[in-house]
N, C-alpha and C positions, 0 to 999 in steps of 0.2 A: 448605729454602726454595729457591726458584728465583732465578736471576739475572735481569738486565735483559732478556735475549733471551726468556725465558719470559713475562715481563710484557708485552713488546711483542706476542708471539704471541697471548696471551690478549686483549689490547686489540683486536687486529686481528679476532679472531673475534667479540668483543662488538659491534664496529662493523659488520662485514661481514654478519652474519646478518640484522639488521633491514633493511639496505639491499638485500640479495638478496631477501628476502621481499617488500619493497615493490616491487622491480622485477618480480618474477614475477607478483604479484597485480594489478599495475597495467597489465598488457598489455591493450590494447583488445579483442583477440579473446577472451581468457579472460573478461574482465569482461562483454562483451556476451553471451557464451554463458551465463554465470552469471545475469545479470540476466534474460535471456529465460526461462530455465528456472524461476527463482524466481517471476517474474511469472505464468507459466502455471500453476504450482502454487497460487499464492494466488488468482488470478483466472482460472479456467478459461474457455475460449472458450464463449460462450453459444450455445445453439441457438435457433432461431426460435420454437419452441413455448414455451419458458420465457420468452423476452422478451415474447411476446404475453400470456401469463398475468400477468406483472408489470404490463404496461401496462393490461390490463383491470382488475386489482385497484386500481390507482391511480385510474383513471377512476371506478370504483364508489365508492371512498372519497370522492372529491371530490364526486360526485353526492349522496351521503348527507350530507356536510357542508353542501352548498348547500341541501338540503332542510331540514336542521335550522336553518340560519341564517335561511332565509325564514320558518320557523315562529316563531322567536323574534322576528323583526322584526314579523310580523303580530300577535303577542300584545302586543308593546310598543305598537304603534299603537292597538290596541283598548283597552288600558288607559289611554291618554292621552285618549281621547275620552270 
């Protein structure tokens, strides 16, 4: 069994390791670099062609929904008369 000096050394290691990791990983430059790289992996920069395809798809879906809504409204009006 160790004496009190060994226990103090172990306790110093137990406390200093998490503090050192916190200090290292909390540096703004490291954190900014990591966040930027992760964001680019998850959300890659879009090109203009893809963006236009998505916008056109949304417009087409809204147009179809509008047409369907107008058809339902016309049918309901006709049935009321």
